[in-house]
C-alpha positions as CSV (number, residue, x, y, z in Angstrom):
1,M,0.0,0.0,0.0
2,K,1.4,3.4,-0.9
3,R,2.3,5.8,1.9
4,K,-0.1,8.4,0.6
5,T,-3.1,5.9,0.6
6,R,-2.1,4.7,4.1
7,N,-2.0,8.2,5.4
8,K,-5.5,8.9,4.1
9,I,-6.9,5.8,5.8
10,I,-5.3,6.8,9.1
11,V,-6.7,10.4,8.8
12,W,-10.2,9.1,8.0
13,T,-10.0,6.6,10.9
14,L,-9.0,9.3,13.3
15,A,-11.7,11.6,12.0
16,L,-14.4,8.9,12.4
17,A,-13.2,8.1,15.9
18,A,-13.2,11.8,16.8
19,A,-16.8,12.1,15.4
20,A,-17.9,9.0,17.4
21,I,-16.4,10.4,20.6
22,L,-18.1,13.8,19.9
23,V,-21.5,12.2,19.2
24,G,-21.2,9.9,22.2
25,G,-20.3,12.9,24.4
26,T,-23.1,14.9,23.0
27,I,-25.6,12.1,23.8
28,A,-24.2,11.7,27.2
29,L,-24.4,15.4,27.8
30,V,-28.0,15.5,26.6
31,L,-28.9,12.6,28.9
32,T,-27.1,14.1,31.8
33,A,-28.8,17.5,31.1
34,G,-32.2,15.7,31.0
35,T,-31.6,14.0,34.3
36,W,-30.3,17.2,35.8
37,K,-33.4,19.1,34.6
38,A,-35.7,16.4,36.1
39,Q,-33.8,16.7,39.4
40,I,-34.0,20.5,39.4
41,K,-37.8,20.3,38.6
42,K,-38.3,17.8,41.4
43,S,-36.3,19.9,43.9
44,Q,-38.4,23.0,42.8
45,E,-41.7,21.2,43.3
46,K,-43.7,23.2,45.8
47,I,-44.1,21.5,49.1
48,C,-46.6,22.8,51.7
49,N,-47.3,22.3,55.4
50,K,-50.7,23.0,56.8
51,G,-50.2,21.7,60.3
52,W,-51.3,18.4,61.7
53,E,-53.8,17.6,58.9
54,C,-51.4,17.8,56.0
55,S,-47.6,18.4,55.8
56,G,-44.6,17.7,53.6
57,S,-46.4,17.1,50.4
58,K,-47.4,19.0,47.2
59,Y,-51.0,17.8,47.9
60,C,-51.0,19.9,51.1
61,C,-50.9,23.0,48.9
62,N,-54.5,22.3,47.9
63,D,-57.6,22.5,50.2
64,T,-57.6,19.8,52.9
65,I,-60.7,17.9,53.9
66,T,-61.7,20.2,56.8
67,D,-61.7,23.2,54.3
68,F,-64.8,21.7,52.6
69,F,-66.2,19.0,54.9
70,K,-67.4,20.2,58.3
71,V,-68.9,18.3,61.2
72,Y,-72.4,19.3,60.3
73,Q,-72.0,17.8,56.9
74,F,-70.8,14.5,58.4
75,E,-73.9,14.5,60.6
76,N,-76.0,15.2,57.5
77,L,-74.5,12.4,55.4
78,F,-74.9,9.9,58.2
79,A,-78.0,11.2,59.9
80,K,-79.4,7.9,61.2
81,R,-76.2,6.3,62.5
82,N,-77.0,7.0,66.2
83,T,-80.7,6.3,66.2
84,P,-81.7,3.6,68.8
85,V,-82.2,0.9,66.2
86,A,-78.7,1.3,64.7
87,H,-76.1,-1.3,65.6
88,A,-73.1,0.9,66.2
89,V,-74.6,3.8,68.2
90,G,-71.9,6.2,69.4
91,F,-69.1,4.5,67.6
92,W,-68.5,6.5,64.4
93,D,-67.8,10.3,64.5
94,Y,-66.3,13.1,62.6
95,R,-63.2,13.4,64.7
96,A,-62.2,9.8,64.1
97,F,-62.7,10.3,60.3
98,I,-60.6,13.5,60.2
99,T,-57.8,12.0,62.4
100,A,-57.6,9.0,60.1
101,A,-57.7,11.2,56.9
102,A,-54.8,13.3,58.1
103,L,-52.5,10.3,57.6
104,F,-53.5,9.9,54.0
105,E,-54.1,13.5,52.8
106,P,-50.3,14.0,52.1
107,Q,-50.6,11.1,49.7
108,G,-53.4,12.8,47.8
109,F,-56.5,11.4,49.6
110,C,-59.2,14.1,48.9
111,T,-56.4,16.6,48.2
112,T,-55.8,15.7,44.5
113,G,-57.0,18.1,41.8
114,G,-59.3,21.1,42.3
115,K,-61.9,21.5,45.0
116,Q,-64.7,19.7,42.9
117,M,-62.5,16.6,42.3
118,Q,-61.6,16.6,46.0
119,M,-65.2,16.7,47.1
120,M,-66.1,14.0,44.5
121,E,-63.4,11.7,45.9
122,L,-64.7,12.3,49.4
123,C,-68.2,11.3,48.3
124,A,-66.9,8.3,46.3
125,F,-65.0,7.0,49.3
126,L,-67.9,7.6,51.7
127,G,-70.2,6.1,49.1
128,H,-68.5,2.7,49.6
129,V,-68.4,3.2,53.4
130,G,-72.1,4.1,53.6
131,A,-73.2,1.3,51.3
132,K,-71.1,-1.3,53.2
133,T,-72.2,-0.2,56.7
134,S,-75.9,0.6,56.0
135,C,-78.8,-1.0,57.8
136,G,-81.3,0.9,55.6
137,Y,-83.9,-0.9,53.6
138,G,-86.5,0.2,51.0
139,V,-89.1,1.7,53.4
140,A,-86.7,2.8,56.1
141,T,-87.3,6.3,57.4
142,G,-85.3,8.7,55.3
143,G,-84.7,6.0,52.7
144,P,-81.9,3.4,52.5
145,T,-79.1,5.9,51.8
146,A,-79.7,7.7,55.1
147,W,-78.5,4.8,57.2
148,G,-74.7,4.6,56.5
149,L,-72.4,3.8,59.4
150,C,-75.1,1.8,61.1
151,Y,-72.8,-1.2,61.6
152,N,-69.1,-1.6,62.5
153,H,-68.9,-5.4,62.2
154,E,-70.7,-8.4,60.7
155,M,-73.6,-9.2,62.9
156,S,-74.0,-13.0,62.4
157,P,-70.8,-14.5,61.0
158,D,-71.1,-18.1,60.0
159,Q,-67.4,-18.8,60.1
160,T,-64.1,-17.4,61.4
161,Y,-62.7,-16.5,57.9
162,C,-59.4,-18.3,58.5
163,D,-57.5,-19.5,55.4
164,K,-54.9,-21.8,56.9
165,T,-53.1,-22.2,53.5
166,Y,-52.0,-18.5,53.6
167,T,-48.6,-18.5,55.3
168,Q,-47.6,-14.8,55.0
169,W,-50.3,-13.8,57.5
170,P,-51.3,-17.1,59.2
171,C,-54.4,-17.3,61.4
172,V,-53.8,-16.6,65.0
173,E,-55.4,-19.1,67.4
174,G,-58.5,-17.6,68.9
175,A,-58.8,-14.8,66.5
176,E,-61.8,-14.5,64.2
177,Y,-61.5,-12.6,60.9
178,Y,-65.2,-11.8,60.2
179,G,-66.1,-8.5,58.6
180,R,-65.2,-5.3,60.5
181,G,-64.6,-1.7,59.8
182,A,-65.7,1.1,57.5
183,I,-65.1,-0.9,54.3
184,P,-65.3,-4.3,56.0
185,V,-62.2,-6.4,56.2
186,Y,-62.6,-10.2,55.9
187,W,-60.0,-13.0,56.1
188,N,-56.7,-13.3,57.9
189,Y,-54.6,-12.3,54.9
190,N,-56.6,-9.0,54.5
191,Y,-56.3,-8.2,58.2
192,G,-52.5,-8.9,57.9
193,A,-52.1,-6.7,54.9
194,A,-54.2,-3.9,56.3
195,G,-52.4,-4.1,59.7
196,D,-49.0,-3.8,58.0
197,G,-50.3,-0.9,56.0
198,I,-51.5,1.1,59.0
199,K,-48.8,-0.3,61.3
200,V,-51.2,-1.9,63.8
201,D,-51.2,-5.6,64.6
202,L,-54.6,-6.5,63.2
203,L,-53.7,-10.1,62.5
204,H,-53.5,-10.8,66.3
205,H,-56.1,-8.2,67.1
206,P,-58.8,-8.0,64.4
207,E,-61.2,-6.8,67.1
208,Y,-59.5,-3.4,67.0
209,L,-61.5,-2.4,64.0
210,E,-64.8,-2.7,65.9
211,Q,-63.3,-1.0,69.0
212,N,-61.7,2.1,67.5
213,A,-63.4,4.1,64.8
214,T,-60.1,5.9,63.8
215,L,-58.4,2.6,63.1
216,A,-61.5,1.4,61.2
217,F,-61.4,4.5,59.0
218,M,-57.6,4.2,58.6
219,A,-57.9,0.6,57.3
220,A,-60.5,1.7,54.8
221,M,-58.5,4.6,53.6
222,W,-55.4,2.4,53.3
223,R,-57.3,0.0,51.1
224,W,-58.6,3.0,49.0
225,M,-55.1,4.3,48.5
226,T,-53.3,1.0,47.9
227,P,-53.3,-1.1,44.8
228,I,-54.2,-4.8,45.2
229,K,-51.3,-5.8,43.0
230,K,-48.3,-4.2,41.5
231,N,-48.9,-2.5,38.2
232,Q,-52.6,-2.1,39.0
233,P,-54.2,1.2,40.1
234,S,-55.5,2.0,43.6
235,A,-59.1,3.0,43.9
236,H,-57.8,6.6,44.5
237,E,-55.8,6.6,41.3
238,A,-58.7,5.1,39.3
239,F,-61.1,7.7,40.6
240,V,-59.0,10.9,40.3
241,G,-57.7,9.9,36.8
242,T,-54.0,9.6,37.5
243,W,-54.2,6.0,36.3
244,K,-53.7,5.5,32.6
245,P,-55.4,2.3,31.4
246,T,-53.5,-0.1,29.2
247,K,-54.8,-1.5,26.0
248,N,-56.0,-4.6,27.8
249,D,-57.8,-2.5,30.4
250,T,-59.6,-0.6,27.6
251,L,-60.6,-3.8,25.9
252,S,-61.8,-5.1,29.3
253,K,-63.9,-1.9,29.6
254,R,-61.9,-0.8,32.7
255,L,-61.7,3.0,32.5
256,P,-61.1,5.7,35.1
257,G,-64.1,6.6,37.2
258,F,-66.3,5.4,40.1
259,G,-67.0,2.0,38.4
260,A,-63.3,1.1,38.5
261,T,-63.2,1.7,42.2
262,M,-65.8,-1.1,42.7
263,N,-63.8,-3.4,40.4
264,I,-60.7,-2.8,42.5
265,L,-62.4,-3.2,45.9
266,Y,-64.8,-6.1,45.1
267,G,-63.9,-7.5,41.7
268,E,-66.3,-10.0,40.1
269,S,-68.6,-10.2,43.2
270,I,-70.0,-6.8,42.0
271,C,-68.6,-6.1,38.5
272,G,-69.3,-7.7,35.1
273,K,-72.7,-8.9,36.1
274,G,-74.9,-6.2,34.6
275,F,-76.8,-3.6,36.7
276,I,-77.2,-5.8,39.8
277,D,-78.6,-4.4,43.1
278,A,-75.4,-4.7,45.0
279,M,-73.6,-2.4,42.4
280,N,-76.5,0.0,42.1
281,T,-76.7,0.4,45.9
282,I,-73.1,1.6,46.1
283,I,-73.6,4.0,43.2
284,S,-76.8,5.4,44.8
285,H,-74.9,6.1,48.0
286,Y,-72.1,8.0,46.1
287,Q,-74.7,10.1,44.2
288,Y,-76.7,10.8,47.4
289,Y,-73.6,12.1,49.1
290,L,-72.8,14.3,46.1
291,D,-76.2,15.9,46.3
292,L,-75.9,16.5,50.1
293,M,-72.4,18.0,49.6
294,G,-73.7,20.4,47.0
295,V,-71.7,19.0,44.2
296,G,-74.8,17.3,42.6
297,R,-75.1,13.8,41.1
298,E,-74.8,15.3,37.6
299,H,-71.1,15.7,38.4
300,S,-70.6,12.0,39.4
301,G,-68.2,11.6,36.5
302,D,-67.9,9.2,33.5
303,N,-67.8,5.4,33.8
304,R,-69.8,5.3,37.0
305,D,-70.7,1.6,36.8
306,C,-68.8,-1.6,36.3
307,A,-71.7,-3.6,34.9
308,E,-69.6,-4.8,31.9
309,Q,-66.1,-4.5,33.3
310,L,-63.9,-7.6,33.4
311,P,-62.3,-8.0,36.9
312,F,-58.8,-6.8,37.4
313,N,-58.1,-10.1,39.3
314,P,-60.2,-13.0,38.1
315,S,-60.5,-15.6,40.8
316,S,-60.8,-19.3,41.2
317,P,-64.2,-20.7,42.4
318,T,-62.8,-20.9,45.9
319,D,-61.4,-17.3,45.8
320,D,-64.7,-16.1,44.3
321,Q,-66.6,-17.4,47.2
322,K,-64.3,-15.6,49.6
323,Q,-64.5,-12.4,47.5
324,Q,-68.3,-12.5,47.5
325,Q,-68.3,-12.7,51.3
326,S,-65.9,-9.8,51.5
327,G,-67.9,-7.8,49.0
328,S,-71.3,-8.5,50.7
């Protein structure tokens, strides 16, 4: 090879190498700049402190629950809970609800979005609570939706709800895991998970949920804010719209809205069965509370029902029986 040709090859090789280094450095610089910008943005994100009720979170910069939900409104929503025929007279109160909510508001519980969305989420959560603790019936004074928070535990359990095959949260001798709480908890594994979530030993002491209203509300709020499984939305995320459905979700007719919260909390015991009474009852409580809060049922949002939704977590026949009991 002639010296001149060889020199040209060397020059071109060096030029290509320099170009590669330059391009690689530029890409690295861009990536570093992108990461740096993301970190700057995160560090500049506004964080607010509003005292005991909400602190150390961007969500605390919005209204907190006590800004739009007062004790008289709580009394109005649950007007019949302390009547002599109710089964949990004197148990549920506004203070217990607000004390529990203060632990979850920094995570976005009823502090996400503008005031209307926050009030809608409050009514959505309480719609589940009211429906699941109601002792109202068709001809009850005030109508069936006026009797939320009538119960704090299952009145006549026919079993202890102990699944001995579940080893992560095994049954404790002498404990009974029948339904208790604001959104009733059933089965040892659900008590174990909720207990871990609120840092209270509910596995050994499931009775706490019918002895302490704050803990009962806390367990319900934890369930509302926590996905059942990884890569699935929480009821909170599904309701406020921060959850983005996958293609499979869309094909399964699972879309953000109140309907998806029922799917997450109760699965196929409520959803995918058409407009059954059990589903309609929960929706009617949600809309009733929207009316009482001055939002109005016309603002109950899209995708209110789950009549045609496929469940997020299809169950085996045995699991389905358990879920039906927990969703009853």
